BAKOLRO-797845 format. One record per residue: x, z, y of N, C-alpha, C in turn; residue in one letter. Coordinates in steps of 0.02 Angstrom, whole numbers, plus 50000, padded with zeros to 5 digits. Layout:
<rs>
XZYXZYXZYA;...
</rs>
This chain:
<rs>
507075010449093506385011649074506025005249053A;505585007148984505055001948973504235002648964K;503975009348993503515009948982503185013649086R;502645013549072502355017349152502255024249139D;502115027149187501885035149164501475034549136S;500955030849106500475033749048500575031648979K;501425029248972501785027448924501655019048883G;501125015648929501135009448883501925006048933N;501775000348888502444995448889502114991648954F;502714988648982502624986249049502594978949025F;501964975149079501754969549063501834965249133R;501874959249115502044953549161501234952449204A;500674953649173500164952949216500064960049264D;500284964549255500204969049304500734972049383K;500484975549405500834977949449501114984549455T;501724986949464501884992049448502184994449517Y;502235000449519502785006249585503115009549556R;503805008949573504305017049568504385018649640L;504255024749645504495029749710505075031349703R;505555027149724506275032349736506265035149791V;506595039749760506605047549798507145047949876P;507085049949926507575049249985508275052749950A;508365057749908508855060949893509245060649826D;509165052449823509605050549778510375053049761V;510635054649719511425058749719511945054449718P;511995050149727512555044149746512945044449814T;513695044149791514045044249842514215037049892A;513735030149836513955023849858513045023549868Q;512845019649818512165017749831511925016349760F;511415015749753510935013949694510735006649686W;510475005449634510154998549617509694999049555A;509214995149551508914994149482508764988849488L;509014986349423509154980249397508474977149339D;508214971049347507584968249302507804964049254L;507494965249181507734962649127507204960449107Y;507174954649052506654952649023506734955748954S;506084957448936505954960348850506204953948812Q;506014947948831506194942548771506914940448764D;507304941648809507764936248817508404944748816T;508164947648827508734953248867509184952748910R;509064946848945509474945348996509054947049071R;509444946549132509274947249202508684942849203H;507904946449231507394942349226507574934949258Y;507174930849239506944923949278506164922549256E;506014921949319505144921449308504974914849305N;505554908449322505384904249296505084899649354G;504904903949398504584898649473505014898449498L;505554900149524506234899049561506104904649615G;505644909949609505644915149664505944920449663T;506204923149616506684928949597507204928249659V;507094933049705507704932049755508404934249744R;508084939149681508794943249666508634945549605S;508994948749567508754951749487508824957549504V;509084961449569509074969849554508734970849640A;508614976049640508384980449731508964986149732I;509214985149791509644991749791509564994549848N;510184999649873509905003349911510185000349976S;510674996249972511084994050010510904987650047R;510384983550035510044978650047509674979350127M;509954976250168509864977250246508964974850250Q;508404973050228507964971050231507394976850178D;507794980750132507384984650123506874987350144I;506414990150147505984994150163505755002050150R;505875005550205505865013050193505145018250201R;504895021850177504665024650205504775031350229N;504175033450291504645040150350504905043350313A;504585044450255505115051850213505875049450202D;505845042850185506585041050154506555039350103G;505895039650061505765036149985505835028550009T;505775025249939505715019249941505375016649884V;504705013049906504295009049876504655003649832D;504695001849767504924996649724504354993149708I;504184986549690503604986049660503804978649610Y;503544980549549503854973649517503144972149485I;502944967449473502354960849439502004956749457G;501444956649465500974949749459501084948349546A;500984953149574500754953949653501304958749704K;501404954249741501864961349819501274963349846A;501234968349842500694971049901501094969949985P;500664970250007500804965850096501114969650139A;501694967450144502064971550189502694973250141G;502814974650077503274975950030503694970249997Y;503554965050042503984957649998504834959549981E;505094964050022505684964450023505954968249964S;505514973249941505534977649886505124976749826N;505084970149814504774967449749505094961449733Y;504954960649639505184956849596504554953549565M;504594948349552503904945449524504084944449460K;503464945649427503564944549336503144939149343T;503194935649279502774929549262502504928849179A;501974926749176501894923949095501724929749056G;501864930949000501694934848949502284939748948T;502964937248987503614939748963503664948948983D;503444951848942503874959548954504344961048988G;504484966449023505414966449047505404976149057W;505894976149077506254981749069506794984949132F;507004989849160507324990949208508034995349191V;508444994849218509044999049231509175001049305I;508965008549306509285012149379509955014049374F;510395012549417511085012049427511325015849473R;511695020449469511885025549520512765023749522L;513065022249597513745019349598513905026549641Y;514335028049613514895035249618514175042849620A;514035042349557513605049149558513725055149576P;513295059149604513505063649611513235070049569L;513485076249574513275081249506512675082049510Q;512215082149559511455083849526511185076949451P;511595069449452511615065849408511845069749334Y;512375071749354512575076849293512265082349263F;512075084849303511865092749267511175090649255D;510835084349271510155082149250509655086149278K;509895088349360509275090549411508895084849462T;509115080149452508965073549493508615069049416F;508015067649437507545064849387507075058549432V;507265052349397506635047549445505895047149409L;505695047249455504685047449446504745042849406P;503925041649360503885035349309503455030849353D;503685024349331503185018549369502515019949358F;501985019149411501375017849417501005013249410E;500295011049368500225004549369499585002449447V;499664999849493499464999449563498984994249568V;499004989449516498654983949517498564978149442E;
</rs>
């Protein structure tokens, strides 16, 4: 994904949320990898604050909502309480993500599973 729910390219100075459904069809786990639009490599914000280039469903500290969904935040500022579900962007570098399913199940192949779009939150 390179665009938000309104069709705009992701920007480093805004914060976005992706609500990952509770029922991701995978026998193993899912992961969301963050990449730099400029370098096409895993994102590095230059501030030494990127704890990981991905957030995945196996992370011990990932915060899950009461309904099993997971809110992932990418952008300029982490919402309070969601620091473990957040990756920081910096400067004017655009970014994009790849959502990976490890050992995907049938709903992925028959295209009945669809992720929602990222939404601007700030």
